[in-house]
C-alpha positions in Angstrom: 123.6 112.8 89.3 121.5 109.6 89.0 123.4 106.0 89.5 122.8 103.0 89.9 119.7 103.2 87.7 117.6 100.1 87.3 113.9 98.8 86.8 112.5 95.7 88.1 108.8 93.6 87.6 106.0 95.1 88.6 102.0 95.0 87.7 99.9 97.2 85.9 96.2 98.0 86.8 93.1 96.6 84.8 92.0 93.3 83.8 92.4 92.6 80.4 94.2 89.6 78.8 97.2 92.2 78.0 97.8 92.3 82.1 97.0 88.7 82.7 99.3 87.1 85.2 100.0 84.2 82.9 100.0 86.1 79.7 103.8 86.2 79.5 104.3 82.7 80.0 104.4 80.2 77.0 101.6 77.8 76.1 103.8 75.2 77.5 104.0 76.5 80.9 100.9 77.6 81.3 99.9 73.8 80.9 102.5 72.9 83.0 101.5 75.1 85.8 97.9 73.4 85.8 99.5 70.3 85.7 101.7 70.9 88.6 98.6 72.4 90.7 96.5 69.1 89.9 99.5 66.7 90.7 99.6 69.1 94.2 96.2 67.7 94.8 97.9 64.1 95.9 98.4 65.5 99.1 94.8 66.8 99.7 92.7 69.4 98.7 94.2 72.5 96.9 92.9 75.8 98.0 94.2 79.5 98.3 93.2 82.1 100.6 93.5 85.6 101.0 94.1 86.9 104.5 93.2 90.6 105.7 92.7 92.4 108.9 92.9 90.3 112.2 93.2 87.2 109.5 96.5 88.5 108.4 98.0 89.0 111.7 97.2 85.8 112.6 99.0 84.0 109.1 101.4 85.9 109.4 102.5 84.2 112.7 101.6 81.0 110.1 104.3 82.8 107.7 107.0 83.1 110.1 106.9 79.3 110.5 107.0 78.4 107.3 109.9 81.0 106.6 111.9 79.3 109.6 111.5 76.0 108.4 112.9 77.1 104.8 116.6 78.0 103.9 116.4 81.3 105.5 115.9 79.6 108.9 119.1 77.4 108.0 121.2 80.2 107.3 119.7 82.6 109.9 118.2 85.1 107.6 114.4 84.2 108.4 112.9 87.3 110.4 112.0 84.7 113.4 115.8 84.0 113.4 116.2 87.2 115.3 113.7 87.8 118.2 114.3 91.9 117.9 114.0 91.6 113.8 110.5 89.1 114.4 109.0 91.8 117.1 109.6 94.6 114.8 108.1 93.2 111.6 105.1 91.8 114.2 104.5 95.3 115.2 104.4 96.7 111.6 102.0 94.0 110.3 99.7 94.8 113.2 99.7 98.1 112.8 99.2 97.9 109.0 96.5 95.5 109.0 94.3 97.0 111.2 94.0 99.7 108.7 93.6 97.0 105.8 97.2 97.5 104.6 98.4 93.9 104.5 97.0 91.0 102.7 98.6 87.5 103.1 98.4 84.8 100.3 98.3 81.6 101.1 98.5 78.2 99.0 97.0 75.1 101.1 97.2 71.3 100.4 94.6 69.7 102.6 95.8 71.1 106.3 99.3 72.0 105.0 100.6 75.4 104.4 102.5 75.1 101.2 103.4 78.7 100.5 102.0 82.0 101.3 103.2 85.6 100.1 103.0 88.6 102.8 101.8 92.2 100.8 101.3 95.7 101.4 98.5 97.7 100.4 98.6 101.3 100.0 96.3 103.6 98.0 95.7 101.2 95.5 99.1 99.9 95.5 100.2 96.8 96.3 104.0 95.7 97.7 104.9 92.2 97.2 107.0 92.0 100.7 107.9 88.5 101.8 107.2 84.7 100.2 107.9 81.6 101.9 106.9 78.1 100.4 107.5 74.3 102.0 110.7 73.1 100.5 109.3 69.7 100.1 106.6 70.6 97.5 109.3 72.6 95.6 108.7 70.3 92.3 105.0 72.1 92.2 106.3 75.8 92.2 104.7 76.4 94.7 106.4 80.1 94.8 104.8 80.5 91.0 101.7 79.3 91.8 101.0 81.9 95.0 102.8 84.9 92.9 100.1 83.9 89.8 97.0 83.9 92.4 98.4 87.1 94.2 98.6 89.1 90.7 95.1 88.1 89.7 93.6 89.2 93.4 95.8 92.7 92.5 93.6 92.8 89.3 90.4 92.5 91.3 91.5 95.1 94.4 89.3 98.3 93.9 90.7 100.9 93.0 93.7 98.8 91.9 96.9 101.3 90.6 99.6 99.0 90.6 102.0 96.4 92.0 105.6 96.3 93.0 107.2 93.1 92.8 109.8 93.9 95.3 111.7 90.9 93.2 115.4 92.0 92.1 115.8 93.0 88.4 115.7 90.1 86.4 114.4 87.5 88.6 113.7 84.3 86.7 110.2 83.5 88.1 108.6 87.2 88.6 109.8 88.4 85.7 107.6 86.3 82.8 104.7 87.1 85.9 104.5 90.9 86.4 105.4 91.9 82.9 104.9 95.6 84.1 108.3 97.7 85.3 109.3 99.8 88.2 111.9 102.1 87.4 114.2 102.9 90.4 117.7 105.1 90.8 119.8 106.3 93.5 120.0 110.5 93.0 122.9 111.5 94.5 122.8 115.5 95.3 125.5 118.1 96.9 126.9 121.6 96.8 130.3 122.9 97.1 133.9 122.7 94.9 133.9 119.2 95.6 130.7 117.8 94.9 131.6 116.3 91.6 134.0 114.2 93.2 132.4 113.0 95.9 129.4 112.1 93.8 131.9 110.2 91.2 133.3 108.2 94.5 129.8 107.6 95.8 128.5 106.3 92.6 131.6 104.1 91.9 130.6 102.5 95.5 126.9 101.9 95.2 127.7 100.5 91.9 130.3 98.1 93.1 128.0 97.6 96.4 125.0 96.5 93.8 127.6 94.2 91.6 129.1 92.6 94.9 125.2 91.8 96.0 124.2 90.3 92.7 127.2 88.0 92.8 125.9 87.2 96.4 122.8 86.2 95.6 124.0 83.9 92.7 126.2 81.9 95.1 123.4 81.9 97.6 121.6 80.3 94.8 124.1 77.5 94.0 124.5 76.9 97.2 121.0 76.2 98.3 120.1 72.6 98.5 
């Protein structure tokens, strides 16, 4: 029994215009993104970096600081908000980075880290895990800027097979940029005379949970400063 089937934004392999990160944006939006990047130059020379191996380990510390300084830090959901969570994350990043399994993309304005995106890489597949940005630069669309850069980096990855945004379905920023789709769902398997009844009850529970999480994300967005 398949329940809570959904799809989220992903990215397909290839390097032609059909999979260009900005192909899904209107000409007006592409022009605006370029304009905002030029305006960001007012705060220092704009540069992008991709960190791997040992550099990614150091870059993750910068990411933790950046995330904690934002709204996630204020409501206590940043990785650094709980020492045990931060310790687990550091351990995972260190283990994966040593084998080239982590990439951290960064957007800088001068000496200021404006945005950072943590990605896992495994056998040609890229998984976009965590993103954070300096809220003082929100008007420059730092999240979208780093997402476009990351998507371009993905396309240049040797043996690239595809990417999973791990974003919620219908994400307003990611959907136009990562126009491939990753289908997901929960498969319930059981046996015995009460299987169908149990599957129906659990399916209903999962559907309600999915709906409540969606409502919660909407409320959180409205409450963010």
